[in-house]
C-alpha positions as CSV (number, residue, x, y, z in Angstrom):
1,M,52.6,60.3,0.1
2,E,54.3,63.3,1.6
3,N,56.0,63.8,5.0
4,G,54.9,60.3,6.1
5,K,51.2,61.2,5.7
6,I,48.6,59.4,3.6
7,E,47.2,61.6,1.0
8,D,43.4,62.1,0.9
9,N,42.9,60.0,-2.3
10,D,44.8,57.1,-0.8
11,S,42.9,57.5,2.4
12,S,39.6,57.4,0.7
13,K,40.6,54.4,-1.4
14,L,41.7,52.5,1.7
15,T,38.5,53.4,3.5
16,N,36.4,52.1,0.6
17,E,38.4,48.9,0.5
18,I,37.8,48.4,4.2
19,K,34.0,49.0,3.8
20,N,33.8,46.7,0.9
21,S,35.7,44.0,2.8
22,I,33.3,44.4,5.8
23,E,30.2,44.3,3.6
24,K,31.5,41.2,1.8
25,Q,32.0,39.5,5.2
26,K,28.4,40.4,6.2
27,N,27.0,38.9,3.0
28,E,29.0,35.7,2.8
29,E,29.7,32.8,5.1
30,Y,33.0,31.0,4.5
31,I,33.8,27.4,5.3
32,Y,37.2,25.7,5.2
33,D,38.2,22.4,3.9
34,A,40.5,19.9,5.7
35,E,43.5,22.1,4.9
36,H,41.7,25.3,6.1
37,K,41.6,26.8,2.6
38,L,38.9,29.3,2.0
39,T,36.2,28.1,-0.3
40,G,34.0,31.2,-0.3
41,K,30.5,29.6,-0.3
42,S,27.7,31.9,0.6
43,Q,25.1,31.1,3.3
44,K,22.5,30.7,0.6
45,E,24.7,28.1,-1.2
46,L,25.2,26.3,2.1
47,E,21.5,26.1,2.8
48,S,20.4,25.1,-0.6
49,P,21.5,21.3,-0.4
50,I,19.8,21.0,3.0
51,I,16.5,22.4,1.7
52,T,16.7,20.2,-1.4
53,S,17.4,17.1,0.8
54,F,14.5,18.0,3.1
55,I,12.1,18.3,0.1
56,T,13.3,15.1,-1.4
57,I,12.9,13.1,1.8
58,S,9.4,14.6,2.3
59,V,8.3,13.5,-1.2
60,L,9.7,10.0,-0.7
61,L,7.9,9.6,2.6
62,I,4.6,10.7,1.0
63,A,5.1,8.3,-1.9
64,A,5.9,5.5,0.5
65,S,2.7,6.1,2.5
66,V,0.6,6.0,-0.7
67,V,2.3,2.8,-1.9
68,W,1.8,1.2,1.5
69,G,-1.9,2.1,1.5
70,I,-2.4,0.6,-2.0
71,F,-0.5,-2.7,-1.5
72,F,-0.4,-3.4,2.2
73,D,-3.5,-1.8,3.8
74,H,-5.0,-4.9,5.2
75,G,-6.5,-3.3,8.3
76,L,-9.6,-4.6,10.0
77,I,-12.9,-3.7,8.3
78,T,-16.5,-3.7,9.3
79,V,-18.7,-6.1,7.2
80,P,-22.4,-5.3,6.8
81,S,-25.1,-7.9,7.2
82,K,-25.2,-8.7,3.5
83,Q,-21.6,-9.7,3.9
84,Y,-20.2,-8.2,0.7
85,L,-18.5,-5.0,-0.2
86,T,-16.9,-3.2,-3.1
87,N,-13.5,-1.5,-3.3
88,V,-12.1,-3.6,-0.5
89,P,-8.3,-4.3,-0.5
90,T,-7.4,-7.9,-1.5
91,G,-6.5,-9.7,1.7
92,A,-8.5,-7.4,4.0
93,Q,-9.0,-8.7,7.5
94,I,-12.3,-8.5,9.5
95,S,-11.3,-10.0,12.8
96,E,-8.2,-11.1,14.7
97,E,-10.0,-13.8,16.6
98,E,-12.5,-16.5,15.3
99,N,-14.8,-16.2,18.3
100,S,-15.6,-12.6,17.5
101,M,-17.1,-13.4,14.1
102,K,-20.7,-12.7,13.4
103,L,-20.8,-14.2,9.9
104,S,-23.5,-16.6,8.7
105,A,-23.1,-19.1,5.9
106,K,-24.5,-17.6,2.6
107,N,-25.2,-18.8,-0.9
108,L,-25.2,-16.0,-3.5
109,N,-26.1,-15.4,-7.1
110,L,-23.6,-13.1,-8.8
111,K,-23.5,-11.3,-12.1
112,L,-19.9,-10.8,-13.1
113,K,-17.7,-9.3,-15.8
114,T,-15.5,-11.8,-17.6
115,S,-12.0,-11.4,-19.1
116,P,-12.1,-10.4,-22.8
117,G,-12.1,-13.5,-25.1
118,S,-11.9,-16.1,-22.3
119,G,-15.4,-16.2,-20.7
120,N,-13.7,-16.6,-17.3
121,A,-13.6,-14.5,-14.2
122,K,-10.7,-14.2,-11.7
123,M,-11.5,-15.4,-8.2
124,I,-9.3,-14.7,-5.2
125,I,-9.7,-16.4,-1.8
126,W,-7.9,-15.9,1.5
127,D,-8.4,-16.4,5.3
128,S,-10.1,-13.2,6.4
129,N,-9.0,-13.3,10.0
130,L,-6.7,-15.5,12.2
131,E,-4.6,-17.7,10.0
132,D,-5.1,-20.9,11.8
133,G,-4.8,-23.8,9.3
134,D,-8.4,-24.0,8.0
135,I,-8.7,-26.1,4.8
136,V,-11.2,-25.8,1.9
137,Q,-11.7,-27.2,-1.5
138,I,-13.2,-25.4,-4.6
139,F,-15.5,-27.1,-7.1
140,V,-16.8,-25.8,-10.4
141,D,-20.1,-27.4,-11.6
142,G,-19.5,-30.3,-9.2
143,K,-15.9,-31.0,-10.3
144,P,-12.8,-30.2,-8.3
145,L,-11.1,-27.0,-9.5
146,H,-8.0,-27.7,-7.3
147,N,-6.9,-30.1,-4.5
148,A,-8.0,-29.1,-1.0
149,F,-5.7,-26.4,0.3
150,E,-5.0,-24.4,3.5
151,L,-6.4,-20.8,3.7
152,T,-3.8,-18.2,4.6
153,N,-3.8,-14.4,4.8
154,S,-1.9,-14.4,1.5
155,P,-4.6,-14.6,-1.2
156,A,-4.7,-17.5,-3.7
157,A,-6.1,-16.8,-7.2
158,F,-8.1,-19.0,-9.6
159,S,-9.8,-18.6,-12.9
160,V,-13.4,-19.8,-13.0
161,P,-15.8,-20.1,-16.0
162,V,-18.8,-17.8,-16.3
163,P,-21.6,-19.1,-16.3
164,S,-20.9,-21.8,-13.7
165,T,-21.7,-22.8,-10.2
166,V,-18.7,-22.5,-7.8
167,T,-18.9,-24.4,-4.5
168,I,-16.5,-23.8,-1.6
169,K,-16.5,-26.8,0.7
170,G,-15.2,-26.8,4.3
171,V,-12.6,-29.6,4.9
172,K,-10.9,-28.8,8.1
173,D,-11.7,-26.3,10.9
174,V,-9.1,-25.4,13.5
175,L,-10.7,-22.6,15.6
176,G,-14.4,-22.0,15.6
177,G,-15.3,-21.7,12.0
178,I,-13.8,-21.6,8.5
179,S,-14.2,-17.9,7.6
180,Y,-12.8,-16.5,4.4
181,G,-12.9,-13.7,2.0
182,V,-13.5,-14.2,-1.7
183,K,-13.0,-11.5,-4.3
184,F,-13.9,-11.0,-8.0
185,P,-11.6,-8.1,-8.9
186,Q,-13.2,-7.4,-12.3
187,D,-16.3,-6.2,-10.4
188,K,-14.3,-5.0,-7.3
189,L,-16.6,-7.2,-5.3
190,A,-15.5,-8.9,-2.1
191,I,-17.6,-11.4,-0.1
192,F,-16.9,-12.5,3.5
193,N,-18.4,-15.9,4.3
194,I,-18.1,-18.8,6.7
195,V,-18.5,-22.6,6.0
196,P,-18.7,-25.5,8.4
197,V,-16.7,-28.7,7.9
198,G,-18.5,-30.9,5.4
199,G,-20.7,-27.9,4.4
200,V,-20.6,-25.8,1.3
201,N,-21.1,-22.2,0.1
202,T,-22.5,-22.0,-3.4
203,Y,-22.0,-19.1,-5.8
204,V,-24.0,-19.1,-9.0
205,L,-22.1,-17.1,-11.6
206,T,-23.7,-15.6,-14.6
207,P,-22.2,-13.0,-17.1
208,K,-23.0,-9.4,-16.7
209,L,-24.5,-8.1,-19.9
């Protein structure tokens, strides 16, 4: 410095430092902690956790919807006149009110897969509409498989021999018909039936070759 003036080199150096400082401020966003100390995080660094959180939440929501669809999708379904369907969720409901049912009592002959080494098939039964206290009893070849029990919307599972004749007897009807769903999961087969008090539905089971 000479005569109180900034020499050209010093001036250029100062100018460059100012430009660099301004450019740095343009490219970075600073945040302060509780003590107002500069942390120097860029805008990109600040946005990254937000984007990651958003993606994580989206993935979790999609996964939850898939799980719900697999395990809890018991929405109302339409049953054809033959009254049986494949690939129906266990516990599926066909009507919320007994008086809207259009089922007829059916007896069926079924060819089923059996569990390896056991010669048995899994049978699942539930109240396929309004849970109202209906009671049934299951017989295999004329002998009780279980005591009479109340049908609920929560499925009950049994093991039945194949070949055999399974009979479902109506014991108590509360509201206009004992309607139920019965499923043989090895064959992905679900049957929707109705039985009167004192009446029976018969299922003749033979092994699928």
